[in-house]
C-alpha positions in Angstrom: 38.9 -48.0 46.7 42.2 -49.6 45.6 42.8 -52.8 44.0 39.1 -53.3 42.6 39.8 -55.9 40.2 41.6 -58.2 43.2 38.2 -57.5 45.2 35.9 -58.5 42.4 38.1 -62.0 41.8 38.1 -62.9 45.3 34.1 -61.5 45.1 33.6 -64.4 41.9 35.6 -67.0 43.5 33.2 -66.9 46.8 30.2 -67.6 44.0 32.0 -70.1 41.9 29.5 -72.7 42.9 26.1 -71.0 42.9 27.4 -69.6 39.6 27.4 -73.4 38.7 24.2 -73.9 39.9 22.7 -71.1 38.1 24.0 -72.3 34.9 22.2 -75.7 35.6 18.8 -74.1 36.0 19.2 -72.0 32.9 19.9 -75.2 30.7 16.9 -77.2 32.3 15.0 -74.0 31.2 16.1 -73.7 28.1 15.6 -77.2 27.6 11.8 -76.7 28.3 11.8 -73.5 26.0 13.6 -75.6 23.1 11.2 -78.6 23.4 8.1 -76.2 23.2 9.1 -74.5 19.9 9.8 -78.1 18.8 6.6 -79.4 19.7 4.3 -76.0 18.2 6.9 -76.5 14.8 7.9 -73.2 14.7 8.6 -72.5 11.5 9.8 -68.9 9.7 6.2 -68.2 9.0 5.3 -67.6 12.6 7.3 -64.8 12.3 5.0 -62.7 10.0 2.7 -59.9 11.0 -0.9 -59.4 10.1 -3.0 -56.5 9.7 -6.8 -55.2 10.5 -8.5 -58.0 12.4 -5.7 -60.4 12.6 -8.1 -63.1 11.8 -6.1 -66.5 11.8 -2.9 -64.7 12.8 -0.7 -68.0 13.4 2.1 -66.2 14.7 0.2 -64.9 17.6 -2.1 -67.8 18.7 1.6 -70.0 18.4 3.4 -67.7 20.5 0.8 -67.8 23.2 1.0 -71.9 23.2 4.9 -71.8 23.1 4.6 -69.8 26.5 2.0 -72.1 27.6 3.4 -75.2 27.1 7.2 -74.2 28.5 5.3 -72.8 31.6 3.1 -76.0 32.0 -0.2 -74.1 31.7 -2.8 -74.9 29.5 -3.3 -71.9 27.2 -1.3 -68.4 26.8 -1.9 -64.8 25.4 1.2 -62.9 24.4 0.8 -59.7 23.2 2.7 -56.6 22.3 -0.7 -54.8 23.0 0.1 -55.6 26.9 1.7 -52.4 27.2 3.2 -52.8 30.7 3.4 -55.3 33.2 1.1 -53.0 35.2 -1.3 -53.2 32.2 -1.3 -56.9 31.8 -2.1 -57.4 35.6 -4.8 -54.8 35.3 -6.1 -56.8 32.1 -5.9 -60.2 34.0 -7.8 -58.9 37.0 -10.5 -56.9 35.1 -11.0 -60.2 32.7 -11.5 -62.5 36.3 -13.4 -60.2 38.7 -17.1 -58.8 38.5 -18.9 -56.4 40.4 -19.4 -57.9 44.1 -16.0 -59.8 43.9 -13.3 -59.7 46.4 -10.1 -59.7 45.3 -7.7 -60.8 48.3 -4.0 -60.0 48.0 -2.2 -62.4 50.7 1.5 -61.3 50.2 1.0 -57.7 51.6 0.3 -54.4 49.8 0.9 -54.9 46.0 3.4 -52.8 44.2 2.7 -49.1 43.8 1.5 -49.3 40.1 -1.0 -51.7 41.0 -2.5 -50.1 44.0 -4.6 -47.2 41.8 -5.9 -50.3 39.3 -7.1 -52.0 42.6 -9.2 -49.1 44.8 -8.2 -45.9 42.9 -10.8 -43.3 43.4 -12.7 -42.2 40.0 -10.0 -43.8 37.8 -11.5 -46.3 36.4 -10.2 -49.1 38.8 -11.7 -52.4 40.2 -12.9 -50.2 43.2 -14.7 -48.1 41.0 -16.6 -51.1 39.4 -17.9 -52.5 42.9 -15.0 -54.9 43.1 -13.8 -55.5 46.7 -10.1 -55.6 48.3 -8.7 -57.0 51.3 -5.1 -57.7 52.4 -3.5 -59.8 54.3 0.2 -58.3 55.8 3.1 -60.5 55.6 4.2 -61.8 59.4 7.9 -61.6 59.5 8.4 -61.8 56.1 6.1 -64.6 55.5 2.2 -65.5 54.9 0.4 -64.9 57.6 -2.0 -68.3 57.4 -4.6 -67.4 60.3 -5.4 -63.9 58.3 -5.5 -65.8 55.2 -8.0 -68.3 56.2 -10.2 -66.0 58.4 -10.4 -63.5 55.0 -10.9 -67.0 52.6 -14.0 -67.7 55.0 -15.7 -64.0 53.7 -15.8 -65.1 50.2 -13.1 -64.3 47.7 -12.9 -64.5 44.0 -9.3 -64.3 43.5 -6.2 -64.9 45.5 -3.3 -62.4 44.5 0.4 -63.2 44.8 3.1 -61.1 44.3 6.2 -63.1 43.8 8.9 -59.9 43.8 9.5 -57.7 46.6 8.4 -54.6 44.7 9.2 -51.6 46.8 9.1 -53.6 49.9 12.1 -55.1 51.9 11.8 -58.8 51.8 12.9 -61.8 49.9 11.1 -62.7 46.7 9.0 -65.7 46.8 10.4 -69.3 46.0 8.1 -71.5 43.9 8.2 -74.2 46.7 6.6 -71.1 49.0 3.8 -70.3 46.7 3.3 -74.0 46.3 2.8 -74.5 50.0 0.5 -71.2 50.1 -1.4 -72.3 47.1 -2.0 -75.8 49.0 -2.8 -74.5 52.0 -5.5 -71.8 50.1 -7.3 -75.0 48.9 -7.3 -76.5 52.1 -9.3 -73.3 53.4 -12.2 -74.3 51.0 -11.3 -71.3 48.3 -12.1 -72.6 44.7 -11.7 -69.9 43.0 -8.3 -68.5 40.8 -5.7 -68.4 42.8 -3.3 -65.5 40.5 0.6 -64.5 40.7 2.0 -61.6 39.7 5.1 -63.4 38.0 7.2 -60.4 37.0 10.9 -60.5 37.2 11.1 -64.6 38.4 10.7 -66.3 35.5 13.3 -68.5 34.4 14.8 -67.9 37.8 14.5 -71.7 39.4 13.4 -75.1 37.1 9.4 -74.6 37.9 7.3 -72.0 37.5 4.0 -70.7 39.6 1.5 -72.6 37.5 3.4 -76.1 38.2 2.8 -75.8 41.9 -0.9 -74.7 42.3 -1.4 -71.3 41.0 -4.1 -71.0 38.5 -2.8 -67.9 36.5 0.7 -66.3 36.0 1.3 -62.6 34.4 4.3 -60.6 33.3 6.1 -57.8 31.1 7.9 -59.4 28.1 10.6 -56.3 28.9 11.6 -58.5 32.0 12.5 -62.2 32.0 10.5 -64.1 29.3 11.5 -61.1 26.7 15.1 -62.2 26.7 16.2 -58.7 26.4 14.6 -58.5 22.5 11.1 -58.3 22.7 10.5 -54.5 22.5 6.9 -54.4 24.2 4.4 -56.8 25.9 3.4 -59.1 28.2 2.2 -62.5 28.6 -0.8 -64.2 30.8 -0.5 -68.0 30.9 -2.9 -70.4 32.8 -6.4 -72.2 33.0 -8.0 -72.1 29.7 -11.3 -71.0 31.1 -9.6 -67.7 32.7 -7.3 -67.2 29.7 -10.8 -67.1 27.9 -12.4 -65.2 30.3 -8.6 -62.6 30.1 -9.1 -62.9 26.3 -12.4 -61.1 26.4 -11.0 -58.2 28.4 -7.9 -57.8 26.1 -10.5 -57.2 23.1 -14.1 -57.1 23.4 -16.8 -59.7 25.1 -18.3 -60.9 21.7 -14.3 -61.9 20.0 -12.1 -62.7 22.7 -8.7 -64.2 21.1 -9.9 -64.5 17.7 -8.7 -61.1 16.6 -5.5 -59.1 17.3 -3.1 -58.2 14.6 0.1 -56.7 14.9 1.9 -55.5 11.4 5.7 -55.4 12.7 5.6 -59.3 13.0 6.9 -61.7 16.0 10.4 -62.6 15.5 12.0 -60.7 18.6 9.2 -62.4 20.6 10.1 -65.6 19.7 14.0 -65.2 19.5 13.5 -63.1 23.0 11.8 -66.3 24.7 14.1 -68.8 23.4 16.9 -66.4 24.8 15.3 -65.9 28.0 16.7 -68.8 30.3 20.2 -67.5 29.3 19.6 -64.2 29.7 17.9 -64.6 32.9 20.7 -66.7 34.2 23.4 -63.6 33.4 20.8 -61.5 35.0 20.9 -63.9 38.5 24.9 -63.6 38.1 25.3 -59.9 38.2 22.7 -59.4 41.5 25.1 -62.2 42.8 28.1 -60.3 42.4 26.6 -57.1 43.0 25.1 -58.4 46.0 28.4 -59.9 47.4 30.7 -56.9 46.7 28.5 -54.6 48.9 27.8 -56.9 51.7 31.7 -57.2 52.2 31.6 -53.3 52.2 29.2 -53.7 55.0 25.8 -52.7 52.8 22.6 -54.7 53.9 21.3 -57.1 50.8 17.5 -58.6 50.0 18.1 -61.3 49.6 21.5 -61.7 51.7 24.9 -62.1 49.6 24.7 -65.7 50.6 21.4 -66.9 49.5 20.4 -67.8 45.2 17.8 -64.9 44.3 14.3 -65.9 43.6 14.0 -63.4 41.4 16.5 -61.4 39.3 15.7 -58.1 41.3 18.0 -57.0 44.5 17.6 -54.2 47.4 20.6 -52.6 48.5 20.4 -50.4 51.7 22.3 -47.4 51.9 20.6 -45.2 54.7 22.0 -42.1 52.8 20.5 -40.3 50.2 23.6 -39.4 48.3 24.9 -42.7 48.4 22.0 -44.1 47.2 22.1 -41.8 44.1 25.4 -42.2 43.6 24.7 -45.7 43.4 22.3 -45.2 40.8 23.9 -42.9 39.0 27.2 -45.3 38.7 24.5 -47.9 36.8 23.7 -45.2 34.2 27.1 -44.3 33.3 28.2 -47.9 32.8 24.8 -48.2 30.6 25.1 -48.7 26.9 22.7 -45.9 25.8 22.4 -42.2 28.0 25.5 -42.9 29.4 26.1 -39.2 29.7 23.2 -38.6 32.1 23.2 -37.7 35.6 19.5 -39.4 37.3 17.5 -37.3 39.1 14.5 -37.9 40.8 11.2 -37.3 39.6 7.3 -37.7 40.2 6.9 -41.0 37.9 3.4 -42.1 37.1 1.6 -44.2 39.2 4.1 -44.1 42.1 3.6 -42.9 45.6 7.0 -41.0 45.9 9.5 -39.4 43.8 11.9 -41.8 42.2 15.2 -42.1 40.8 15.8 -44.3 38.1 18.9 -45.5 35.8 18.0 -46.8 32.7 20.3 -47.0 30.3 18.6 -49.4 28.1 18.2 -50.3 24.5 14.5 -50.9 25.2 12.9 -47.9 27.2 12.6 -49.1 30.8 13.4 -52.7 30.2 14.8 -54.3 33.8 16.4 -57.4 32.3 18.6 -54.7 31.2 21.0 -53.7 33.6 19.3 -50.9 35.6 18.4 -49.7 39.1 15.9 -47.3 40.9 13.9 -46.7 43.8 11.8 -44.2 46.2 14.2 -41.3 47.4 13.1 -41.6 50.9 14.5 -43.2 54.3 16.3 -46.1 54.5 17.2 -45.2 50.9 17.1 -48.6 49.3 18.5 -48.7 45.7 16.4 -51.8 43.5 19.2 -53.1 41.4 18.2 -55.5 38.2 19.1 -56.9 35.3 21.9 -57.4 33.0 22.0 -58.9 29.7 25.4 -60.1 30.1 27.8 -61.2 32.8 30.5 -59.0 31.7 28.0 -55.6 31.7 27.5 -56.3 35.4 30.8 -56.7 36.3 32.1 -53.2 34.4 29.3 -51.8 36.3 30.5 -52.8 39.5 33.9 -51.6 38.9 32.5 -48.4 38.3 30.4 -48.6 41.7 33.3 -49.6 43.7 35.5 -46.9 42.6 32.6 -44.4 43.1 31.7 -46.0 46.8 
């Protein structure tokens, strides 16, 4: 493509107003985080690790309080022992549900890797332990209120909402939409726990789901809230009674959150969370720039290029296997780590189809860093996310455009 630089500048000009809006949201969220740090009197001692049982681990306990305060919840768990987003969601669901209970997902079928947690056969899933599962499909990408009301009447313990699109072709849900459906669920007489998979959505807006009616939110620290610095881990925040139940699953029913050591310390978790509002803003700008540029070349985007995203992910429809593969490979070639690697599709654990993934990241698999992936099947959708800096995303776009 000729005049790539000029084309990118034209796209940037179109986005000037929305970039300023993103900066305002980032500032608002930065204030929330900074005030949470001040409220809990964070000092260098909180960065120290512990060994053994970890009794009295002030760094661990206070980190959970900082997350809970910033996310406007009663309590929080933040732990490097939560190994991924899927593991975090799994621990939370097993903590909340008992044999005979019903889990109702109202945002369509959950993401690939969580399906095996919910209804896998003979693998220790919720189903194996006698937990029932019901799912209400979306209706024209919106919550199907009539069917939700019908399912709630049958008796439900936990209502589950996936904020991000996963590998589906829909926009992520805004906190406004989540708030409206939470209100509707309560109007239906539901008194249990409303659980939101908040992955990819943290700090995208000025509110989080627990501020609009959710009882529990959960996510991964190698996505938004780790700020690109956390090297592993997950968080779960919400009502204290539910956090207590989940804590007993994280460790043991007789112990709960009294134990849990981490000898390496917590500096990167505190520091990453402090940096997260700015880092998320960078990722959003990368998403909008790439979406606007590809929209101008005729590639359909989710969300559409004229919308500000409600999470950091972007789905781009190529309708051509080689173009999708080339896009993902160019993201890898623009990465700081393993830039020389040509991505190939493979059978990744937990996924239903072969996945091709570009993740030349400092933290393995960190999707707050510039990355892209997708199942290699029609209509050949690439899911793009992340970017620690806008400049890196802009550089990747120049390589993508030259290739396309």
